[in-house]
C-alpha positions as CSV (number, residue, x, y, z in Angstrom):
1,M,78.7,49.7,86.6
2,K,82.0,50.9,88.0
3,V,82.4,51.6,91.7
4,D,84.9,54.3,92.8
5,M,87.0,52.4,95.4
6,G,88.9,55.6,96.5
7,G,92.1,54.7,98.3
8,I,93.3,52.8,101.3
9,Q,94.0,54.7,104.5
10,N,96.0,53.0,107.2
11,K,97.1,53.3,110.9
12,V,100.4,51.5,110.5
13,A,102.4,54.4,111.9
14,L,100.1,54.9,114.8
15,F,100.3,51.3,115.9
16,R,104.0,51.1,115.2
17,K,104.6,54.1,117.5
18,K,102.3,52.6,120.2
19,F,104.6,49.5,120.1
20,G,107.6,51.7,120.4
21,I,109.4,50.2,117.3
22,T,111.1,51.8,114.4
23,Q,110.2,51.4,110.7
24,G,113.2,49.3,110.3
25,E,112.3,47.0,113.2
26,L,108.7,46.6,111.9
27,A,110.1,45.9,108.4
28,E,112.4,43.1,109.8
29,R,109.6,41.5,111.8
30,I,107.1,41.4,108.9
31,G,109.7,40.5,106.2
32,V,109.8,43.6,104.0
33,S,112.2,46.5,103.5
34,R,112.2,49.6,105.6
35,Q,111.3,51.5,102.4
36,T,108.2,49.4,102.0
37,V,107.1,50.3,105.5
38,V,107.7,54.0,104.8
39,A,105.7,53.9,101.6
40,I,102.8,52.1,103.3
41,E,102.7,54.7,106.1
42,K,102.8,57.6,103.7
43,G,100.0,56.0,101.7
44,N,102.2,55.7,98.6
45,Y,101.9,51.9,98.5
46,T,99.0,49.7,99.1
47,P,100.2,46.4,100.5
48,S,98.9,43.0,99.2
49,L,96.1,41.4,101.0
50,L,98.5,38.9,102.5
51,L,100.8,41.6,103.7
52,G,97.9,43.5,105.1
53,F,96.9,40.5,107.2
54,I,100.5,40.0,108.3
55,I,100.8,43.6,109.5
56,A,97.4,43.5,111.3
57,K,98.4,40.2,113.0
58,F,101.7,41.6,114.1
59,F,99.8,44.3,115.9
60,G,97.2,41.9,117.3
61,K,94.5,43.7,115.3
62,K,91.9,42.8,112.7
63,V,92.9,44.0,109.2
64,E,90.0,46.4,109.1
65,E,91.3,48.1,112.3
66,V,94.6,48.9,110.5
67,F,93.4,49.4,107.0
68,E,90.2,51.1,105.7
69,L,88.8,52.1,102.3
70,S,88.7,55.9,102.0
71,D,86.3,58.1,100.1
72,K,89.0,59.9,98.1
């Protein structure tokens, strides 16, 4: 049986703006390119599990507070 996993939605842009930092600053702090942050925020790129945890930890959140499975 195959389960439709939909897509991943995220609140990276929301938390980044609450922290008052740019995409470039976030990228530098978590060790990726600014283009990667842009792609994650737009939903064009799903980060690895490790990167998801790194992003969540940076914001002081649980990974499921930043990323969630959508019903798409």
